[in-house]
N, C-alpha and C positions, 0 to 999 in steps of 0.2 A: 473487743472493747478497747477504748482509748486509755492509755496510761496517763498519769498526771503530767508527765513531761509533754505528751502530745496535746493535752488539753491546754497547757500553758502556751504552747506554740500557736494553737488556734486562737486563743484569746489575744496573744501578741499581734497576730495578723489582723484581727478585727479592730483592735485599738489603733493600729497603724492606719487602717482605712478610715476609721472614725475621725482621727485627728487631721488626716489629710483632707477629708471632705469638709471639715469644720461643721460636722453634723451636730444637731442638738437634740434629736429624738433618740434617747437612749434605748427605749423599749423596742423601737423599730430595728435598731442595730443589734440588739440582743437576739431578736428573732432571726435576723440574718445570720448571726454567728452560729446559733444552734442548727440552723438549716445547713450551713456549710459543713458542720461536724457530721450531721446525719448523712450528707452526701458521700462520706467516706465509704459507706456501704455500696454506693453506686460505682465508685472506683473499683472496689473489690470485685463486683460482678462484671465490670468492664474488662478487667484483666483475665478473669476466668473465661469470659466470652471470647477474648482474643486467643486463648489457648485452645478452646474448642474449634474455632474457625481455622486455626493453623493445622490442627489434626485432620480436619475434614479436607482442607486444601491439599495436604500432603497425600492423602488417599487418592484424591482426584488426579493429582500430578503423576503419581506412580501408575495409576490405571491408564491414563492417557499416553504415557510413554510406550505402552504396548502397541500403540497404533502408529508409531513412526514408520516411515517408508523402509528404513533399514534398522529395525530394532536389534539391540544387542541381547545377549543372553540375560544380562542383568535387567534390561528393560522388560523382557518377557517373564522373568521370575524375580520380581522386585522384593527386596528385603523390607518387610513391613513392621519391623519391631517397634518403631516409633508410634505406629497406629494401633498395634495389637497388644501393647503392654497393658498391665492392669490399671495404671493411672489413666491412660487414654481411654480405655474401655469404660472406666468408672465415670469419666467426664461425659462420654458420648451416650451412655445408657441411663444416666440419672435424669429421668423425665421432669421431675420437679425442678431440678437445677436448670435444665435447658429452658424451661418455661420462664424462670426468673431472669435468665441472662438474655433472653430473646430480644428485649427492647434495647439492649446495649450492643448487640452484634452489628447494628447499622453503623456504629462508630468506625468499625474496621472494614465494612463492606461498601457502604455508600459514601465514598470519598474519591477525590481525583488523584490520590497518591499511589494507588495500587499497593497498599502497604502489606497486605497478606502475602502477595506474590513476592515482593521484594524481600520481606523478612524471611520467608521460607527459603528462597534461593540462597540467602546468606547462610542460613542454618545448614542447608543441604550440602554445600561445598566445604563446610567447616570440618576441622579435625575432630571436634567434639562429636558431631553427628556420625562421622565415618567410624570413629573408634567405638562408638556406642552400638551401632547396628552390626558391626563385625565381631563384637564381644560374644563369645559362644556361651558364656555363663548365663543361665536363666535365673537371675537373682533379683529380688525386689529392691535390695539396697542399690544395685547398679541402676535400676530404673529411677529410683528416687534421686540419686546423685545427678543423673542426666538431666532430669527436669529442673532441679535446683540450679544447676550450672546453666541450663538453657535460659532460665529467668534472669539470672545474674549477668550472664555474658552477652545475651542477645536481646531478649524481650524488653527488659527494664531500662536498658541503656540505648535502645535504638532511637535514632534521631526522629524518625517519622512517628514512632509510637508516642514519644514525648510531645511532639508537636500536636498530634491529634488529641491527646489528653489535655494539653494546655488550652486548646480551643474549647473544650468542654468546661473547664474550670481552671482559673489561674492558681488555685490552691492545690490542685491534684499532684503536681510534681513534688511539692513538699510532703504530701501525704503518701507518696508512692513507697518509700522505704518501709513505713509502718505496714501498709497493705501487703507488700511483698513478704515481710517477715511472717505475717499471719498465714499467707498462702503456703509458704515454704514449711512452716510449722505443721500445717495440715498434711502436706505431702509426706513428711517424716512420720506422722501419726497414722498414715494411710486413710485419711479422710479429707473431704473437701470442705474447706473453711469458708462459710458465708457469714460475713459480719452483719448480724441483725441488731444486736443491742450495742449501740455506740458507747453508752455509759454503763459501768459496772452496776451502779445503783444510783438512787436519787442524789446521794451526797456528792457524786462527781459532777452532775449537772449543776447543783447548787454552788459547788466550788467555782465552776466556770463563770456563772452569772455574777456571783459576788466579786470575783476577781475583776471582771470587766467593769461592773457598775461602780465599785468603790474606787478603782483606779481613776475613773473619770471624775467622780465626785470630789476626790481629794487631790486632784492634780495640781491645784494652785499651792496647797501646803507642801506637796512633794517638790515642786519646782523651787520653792523658797529654800527647802532643805538641801536640794542639789546645789543651788548657788552658794549656800553657806560654806560648802566644802569644795566646790569647784573653783579654786583660786585662779584668778586671771582669765576666767572663761565667761563669755557672754552666753546666756541661756540659749540664744538663737544659733550659736556656733556649735553647740553640742549636738552630735548626731541624733536624729529623731529616734532611731531604734535604741540608742543608749538610754535616752530619757525614758522611753517606754519600759524598758527592762528594769531600770532602777525603780520606777514608780510601781510596777507590778510587784517587785520584791518588797517594797515598803508597804504595799497593801497587805501582803501576806503576813508581814512581821507585825503590823499594827492592828490589823482587824481580824486575823484568824488565830485565835488563841490556842488552838490545838495543833498548829503547824510549827514544828521545830525550827529554830533559827537556822541551824546549819543546813537543813534541807532547802529552805528558801534561798539562802545565800549561794549555796553550791549550784543549784539549778540554774539560776540566772547568770551566774558567772560562766557556767558551761555553755548555756544557750548563746551568750554574747560572742563566743569564739566562732560560731558558725553563721550568725545572722547580723553581724554588724562589722565595724572596721577592724583592721588587724590589731589596733591598740585598745580596742574596747574592753577586753578582758581585764586589763590592769586598771583602766579608768573606772569601770563598773565596780570592780572589787574595792578600789580605794574609796569611792563615794559611799558605798554601802557599809563598809567597815566603820568609817567615821560617823555616818548617820546613825547606825545601830548603837554605837557607844553613846552618842548624844541623846537618843531616844530613851535609852536605859537610865541615864542620869536624870532625865526629865520625868521619869516614871510614866512614859507614854506607851509602854508595852506591858501587856498583862499575861505573859506566858506563865502557865502553872504546871508544875511537875519537873523533875530533874531532867528528863530526856528532851524537854521542849526548850530549855534555856540555852 
Protein backbone atom coordinates (compact mmCIF):
# COMPACT_ATOMS: atom_id res chain seq x y z
CA UNK A 1 0.00 0.00 0.00
CA UNK A 2 1.16 3.50 -0.80
CA UNK A 3 1.94 5.84 2.05
CA UNK A 4 0.57 9.39 1.96
CA UNK A 5 4.14 10.59 1.20
CA UNK A 6 4.27 8.36 -1.86
CA UNK A 7 0.81 9.46 -2.96
CA UNK A 8 1.98 13.09 -2.75
CA UNK A 9 4.99 12.22 -4.91
CA UNK A 10 2.82 10.56 -7.56
CA UNK A 11 0.46 13.56 -7.60
CA UNK A 12 3.49 15.86 -7.89
CA UNK A 13 4.78 13.92 -10.92
CA UNK A 14 1.35 14.02 -12.57
CA UNK A 15 0.93 17.74 -11.95
CA UNK A 16 4.38 18.39 -13.43
CA UNK A 17 3.40 16.45 -16.57
CA UNK A 18 0.01 18.21 -16.70
CA UNK A 19 1.48 21.72 -16.56
CA UNK A 20 4.31 20.81 -18.94
CA UNK A 21 1.89 19.53 -21.59
CA UNK A 22 -0.50 22.44 -21.01
CA UNK A 23 -3.24 19.81 -20.86
CA UNK A 24 -6.82 20.88 -20.18
CA UNK A 25 -8.54 17.51 -19.79
CA UNK A 26 -8.32 16.99 -16.02
CA UNK A 27 -10.33 13.74 -16.00
CA UNK A 28 -8.03 12.16 -18.59
CA UNK A 29 -4.95 13.08 -16.57
CA UNK A 30 -6.55 11.84 -13.34
CA UNK A 31 -7.11 8.45 -14.95
CA UNK A 32 -3.48 8.42 -16.13
CA UNK A 33 -2.27 9.27 -12.62
CA UNK A 34 -4.26 6.45 -11.00
CA UNK A 35 -3.02 4.07 -13.71
CA UNK A 36 0.62 5.01 -12.94
CA UNK A 37 -0.04 4.39 -9.25
CA UNK A 38 -1.51 0.97 -9.93
CA UNK A 39 1.51 0.10 -12.09
CA UNK A 40 3.61 0.09 -8.93
CA UNK A 41 2.31 -3.47 -8.43
CA UNK A 42 3.81 -4.29 -11.87
CA UNK A 43 7.18 -2.96 -10.71
CA UNK A 44 6.90 -5.10 -7.59
CA UNK A 45 6.28 -8.21 -9.71
CA UNK A 46 9.08 -7.23 -12.11
CA UNK A 47 11.65 -7.18 -9.29
CA UNK A 48 10.40 -10.53 -7.97
CA UNK A 49 10.62 -11.88 -11.54
CA UNK A 50 14.24 -10.69 -11.70
CA UNK A 51 15.07 -12.48 -8.45
CA UNK A 52 13.52 -15.71 -9.76
CA UNK A 53 15.39 -15.46 -13.08
CA UNK A 54 18.67 -14.85 -11.21
CA UNK A 55 18.19 -17.96 -9.09
CA UNK A 56 17.34 -20.08 -12.15
CA UNK A 57 20.33 -18.69 -14.04
CA UNK A 58 22.63 -19.39 -11.08
CA UNK A 59 21.50 -23.04 -11.03
CA UNK A 60 22.13 -23.41 -14.79
CA UNK A 61 25.51 -21.69 -14.48
CA UNK A 62 26.70 -24.04 -11.73
CA UNK A 63 25.40 -27.13 -13.55
CA UNK A 64 27.06 -26.11 -16.82
CA UNK A 65 30.36 -25.58 -15.02
CA UNK A 66 30.51 -29.33 -14.47
CA UNK A 67 30.89 -29.78 -18.23
CA UNK A 68 34.11 -27.79 -18.60
CA UNK A 69 37.04 -29.55 -20.31
CA UNK A 70 39.00 -29.34 -17.07
CA UNK A 71 36.50 -28.88 -14.27
CA UNK A 72 37.80 -28.13 -10.82
CA UNK A 73 36.59 -29.87 -7.68
CA UNK A 74 34.50 -26.79 -6.98
CA UNK A 75 32.94 -27.04 -10.48
CA UNK A 76 32.05 -30.70 -9.95
CA UNK A 77 30.63 -30.16 -6.46
CA UNK A 78 29.26 -26.61 -6.55
CA UNK A 79 28.01 -24.81 -3.48
CA UNK A 80 24.31 -24.23 -4.14
CA UNK A 81 23.36 -22.38 -1.01
CA UNK A 82 22.08 -19.42 -3.06
CA UNK A 83 19.72 -21.75 -4.93
CA UNK A 84 18.71 -24.09 -2.13
CA UNK A 85 18.04 -21.69 0.75
CA UNK A 86 14.46 -21.28 2.00
CA UNK A 87 13.91 -17.89 0.36
CA UNK A 88 14.96 -19.12 -3.08
CA UNK A 89 12.96 -22.32 -2.69
CA UNK A 90 9.86 -20.34 -1.72
CA UNK A 91 10.22 -18.14 -4.81
CA UNK A 92 10.78 -21.10 -7.12
CA UNK A 93 8.00 -23.33 -5.78
CA UNK A 94 5.21 -20.76 -5.36
CA UNK A 95 3.20 -21.64 -8.47
CA UNK A 96 0.66 -18.83 -8.04
CA UNK A 97 3.48 -16.29 -7.75
CA UNK A 98 5.33 -17.72 -10.75
CA UNK A 99 2.16 -17.38 -12.80
CA UNK A 100 1.78 -13.72 -11.76
CA UNK A 101 5.37 -12.77 -12.57
CA UNK A 102 5.54 -14.73 -15.84
CA UNK A 103 4.54 -11.77 -18.02
CA UNK A 104 7.25 -9.62 -16.41
CA UNK A 105 10.10 -12.10 -16.86
CA UNK A 106 10.49 -11.03 -20.49
CA UNK A 107 11.82 -7.64 -19.28
CA UNK A 108 14.95 -9.45 -18.12
CA UNK A 109 15.13 -12.23 -20.70
CA UNK A 110 14.07 -10.61 -24.00
CA UNK A 111 16.55 -7.77 -24.29
CA UNK A 112 19.86 -7.05 -26.00
CA UNK A 113 21.74 -6.33 -22.77
CA UNK A 114 22.27 -9.87 -21.43
CA UNK A 115 21.36 -8.40 -18.06
CA UNK A 116 20.82 -11.66 -16.11
CA UNK A 117 24.23 -13.01 -17.11
CA UNK A 118 26.02 -9.74 -16.34
CA UNK A 119 24.24 -9.22 -13.05
CA UNK A 120 24.90 -12.76 -11.84
CA UNK A 121 28.58 -12.60 -12.85
CA UNK A 122 28.96 -9.42 -10.77
CA UNK A 123 27.28 -11.15 -7.83
CA UNK A 124 29.25 -14.39 -8.26
CA UNK A 125 32.68 -12.73 -7.92
CA UNK A 126 31.61 -10.46 -5.06
CA UNK A 127 32.76 -10.78 -1.46
CA UNK A 128 29.11 -10.76 -0.42
CA UNK A 129 28.36 -13.94 -2.40
CA UNK A 130 31.59 -15.71 -1.43
CA UNK A 131 31.22 -15.04 2.29
CA UNK A 132 27.58 -16.14 2.16
CA UNK A 133 28.07 -19.51 0.48
CA UNK A 134 31.10 -20.29 2.68
CA UNK A 135 29.27 -19.47 5.90
CA UNK A 136 28.69 -22.82 7.60
CA UNK A 137 25.86 -21.59 9.81
CA UNK A 138 22.49 -22.77 8.54
CA UNK A 139 20.56 -19.79 9.82
CA UNK A 140 17.47 -18.10 8.35
CA UNK A 141 18.75 -14.71 9.51
CA UNK A 142 21.91 -15.15 7.43
CA UNK A 143 19.82 -15.97 4.35
CA UNK A 144 17.61 -12.93 4.96
CA UNK A 145 20.57 -10.58 5.40
CA UNK A 146 22.17 -11.92 2.22
CA UNK A 147 19.06 -11.30 0.11
CA UNK A 148 18.53 -7.83 1.56
CA UNK A 149 22.18 -6.94 0.89
CA UNK A 150 21.86 -8.47 -2.58
CA UNK A 151 18.94 -6.18 -3.35
CA UNK A 152 20.63 -3.10 -1.91
CA UNK A 153 24.14 -3.58 -3.25
CA UNK A 154 23.53 -5.17 -6.64
CA UNK A 155 20.01 -5.53 -7.98
CA UNK A 156 18.49 -2.13 -7.17
CA UNK A 157 21.59 -0.12 -8.05
CA UNK A 158 22.61 -1.99 -11.19
CA UNK A 159 22.84 0.36 -14.17
CA UNK A 160 21.29 -2.10 -16.64
CA UNK A 161 18.48 -2.99 -14.25
CA UNK A 162 17.62 0.69 -13.83
CA UNK A 163 17.87 1.24 -17.59
CA UNK A 164 15.41 -1.56 -18.37
CA UNK A 165 12.99 -0.41 -15.68
CA UNK A 166 13.12 3.13 -17.01
CA UNK A 167 12.32 1.83 -20.49
CA UNK A 168 9.11 0.34 -19.08
CA UNK A 169 8.09 3.46 -17.15
CA UNK A 170 9.74 6.81 -16.48
CA UNK A 171 8.22 6.71 -13.00
CA UNK A 172 9.60 3.35 -11.87
CA UNK A 173 13.00 4.57 -10.70
CA UNK A 174 11.30 6.92 -8.25
CA UNK A 175 9.00 4.08 -7.17
CA UNK A 176 11.85 1.61 -6.70
CA UNK A 177 12.78 2.52 -3.07
CA UNK A 178 9.16 2.00 -1.97
CA UNK A 179 8.87 -1.36 -3.74
CA UNK A 180 12.28 -2.44 -2.41
CA UNK A 181 11.18 -1.62 1.14
CA UNK A 182 8.07 -3.76 0.71
CA UNK A 183 10.07 -6.71 -0.69
CA UNK A 184 12.70 -6.47 2.05
CA UNK A 185 9.99 -6.25 4.69
CA UNK A 186 8.52 -9.46 3.26
CA UNK A 187 11.91 -11.19 3.40
CA UNK A 188 12.25 -10.28 7.09
CA UNK A 189 8.75 -11.61 7.77
CA UNK A 190 9.51 -14.77 5.78
CA UNK A 191 6.84 -14.07 3.20
CA UNK A 192 6.70 -12.90 -0.40
CA UNK A 193 5.10 -9.47 -0.61
CA UNK A 194 2.98 -8.91 -3.70
CA UNK A 195 1.45 -5.44 -3.74
CA UNK A 196 -2.17 -5.94 -4.78
CA UNK A 197 -3.98 -3.05 -3.12
CA UNK A 198 -2.21 0.21 -3.95
CA UNK A 199 -4.51 2.25 -1.70
CA UNK A 200 -5.14 1.39 1.95
CA UNK A 201 -8.78 2.38 1.47
CA UNK A 202 -10.95 4.67 -0.62
CA UNK A 203 -9.90 7.73 1.40
CA UNK A 204 -6.34 7.48 0.04
CA UNK A 205 -7.57 7.42 -3.55
CA UNK A 206 -9.88 10.37 -2.79
CA UNK A 207 -6.94 12.22 -1.25
CA UNK A 208 -4.91 11.78 -4.45
CA UNK A 209 -7.74 12.90 -6.74
CA UNK A 210 -8.68 15.91 -4.60
CA UNK A 211 -5.07 17.00 -4.31
CA UNK A 212 -4.56 16.77 -8.07
CA UNK A 213 -7.87 18.35 -9.09
CA UNK A 214 -7.96 21.21 -6.58
CA UNK A 215 -4.33 22.18 -7.19
CA UNK A 216 -5.18 22.66 -10.87
CA UNK A 217 -8.46 24.45 -10.25
CA UNK A 218 -6.97 26.92 -7.75
CA UNK A 219 -3.61 27.42 -9.45
CA UNK A 220 -4.23 31.08 -10.38
CA UNK A 221 -5.14 31.97 -6.78
CA UNK A 222 -2.07 30.14 -5.53
CA UNK A 223 0.24 31.86 -8.04
CA UNK A 224 -1.06 35.24 -6.88
CA UNK A 225 -0.35 34.22 -3.29
CA UNK A 226 3.15 33.03 -4.19
CA UNK A 227 3.94 36.31 -5.94
CA UNK A 228 2.71 38.31 -2.96
CA UNK A 229 5.48 36.82 -0.83
CA UNK A 230 8.14 36.06 -3.45
CA UNK A 231 9.66 39.51 -3.41
CA UNK A 232 11.73 40.50 -6.45
CA UNK A 233 10.80 37.26 -8.22
CA UNK A 234 9.01 36.89 -11.52
CA UNK A 235 6.61 33.92 -11.39
CA UNK A 236 8.21 32.45 -14.56
CA UNK A 237 11.64 32.49 -12.91
CA UNK A 238 10.53 30.37 -9.96
CA UNK A 239 11.36 26.67 -10.44
CA UNK A 240 8.32 24.79 -11.73
CA UNK A 241 8.70 22.11 -9.09
CA UNK A 242 8.81 24.72 -6.32
CA UNK A 243 5.55 26.23 -7.57
CA UNK A 244 3.91 22.82 -7.75
CA UNK A 245 4.99 21.85 -4.23
CA UNK A 246 3.80 25.16 -2.78
CA UNK A 247 0.46 24.89 -4.60
CA UNK A 248 -0.03 21.31 -3.40
CA UNK A 249 0.67 22.36 0.18
CA UNK A 250 -1.80 25.24 -0.14
CA UNK A 251 -4.41 22.84 -1.49
CA UNK A 252 -4.09 20.65 1.59
CA UNK A 253 -4.12 23.66 3.91
CA UNK A 254 -7.14 25.38 2.36
CA UNK A 255 -9.32 22.48 1.17
CA UNK A 256 -8.57 19.52 3.43
CA UNK A 257 -9.93 20.47 6.82
CA UNK A 258 -8.90 17.20 8.48
CA UNK A 259 -5.23 17.58 7.50
CA UNK A 260 -3.00 19.14 10.21
CA UNK A 261 -1.02 22.24 9.18
CA UNK A 262 2.28 20.87 10.39
CA UNK A 263 1.91 17.62 8.46
CA UNK A 264 1.31 19.43 5.16
CA UNK A 265 4.09 21.97 5.73
CA UNK A 266 6.68 19.42 6.84
CA UNK A 267 5.86 17.01 4.01
CA UNK A 268 6.37 19.51 1.21
CA UNK A 269 9.43 21.11 2.74
CA UNK A 270 10.95 17.64 3.04
CA UNK A 271 9.98 16.64 -0.53
CA UNK A 272 11.51 19.87 -1.89
CA UNK A 273 14.92 18.77 -0.54
CA UNK A 274 14.98 15.82 -2.94
CA UNK A 275 12.94 16.92 -5.95
CA UNK A 276 13.89 20.51 -6.62
CA UNK A 277 16.87 22.90 -6.45
CA UNK A 278 19.40 23.06 -3.57
CA UNK A 279 17.81 26.27 -2.26
CA UNK A 280 14.24 25.09 -2.66
CA UNK A 281 13.77 23.99 0.93
CA UNK A 282 14.32 27.52 2.26
CA UNK A 283 12.26 29.11 -0.52
CA UNK A 284 9.30 26.73 -0.13
CA UNK A 285 9.44 27.04 3.66
CA UNK A 286 9.51 30.85 3.50
CA UNK A 287 6.62 31.20 1.05
CA UNK A 288 4.43 28.69 2.88
CA UNK A 289 5.12 30.22 6.27
CA UNK A 290 4.04 33.68 5.11
CA UNK A 291 1.14 32.36 3.06
CA UNK A 292 -0.30 30.38 5.97
CA UNK A 293 -0.08 33.41 8.29
CA UNK A 294 -1.92 35.50 5.68
CA UNK A 295 -4.59 32.83 5.08
CA UNK A 296 -5.24 32.55 8.80
CA UNK A 297 -5.66 36.30 9.14
CA UNK A 298 -8.05 36.31 6.19
CA UNK A 299 -9.94 33.37 7.78
CA UNK A 300 -9.55 31.30 4.61
CA UNK A 301 -8.60 28.20 6.55
CA UNK A 302 -11.16 26.11 8.37
CA UNK A 303 -9.13 23.67 10.43
CA UNK A 304 -11.10 22.29 13.37
CA UNK A 305 -9.56 20.66 16.44
CA UNK A 306 -6.43 21.38 18.46
CA UNK A 307 -4.25 18.85 16.63
CA UNK A 308 -5.11 20.28 13.20
CA UNK A 309 -4.09 23.89 13.79
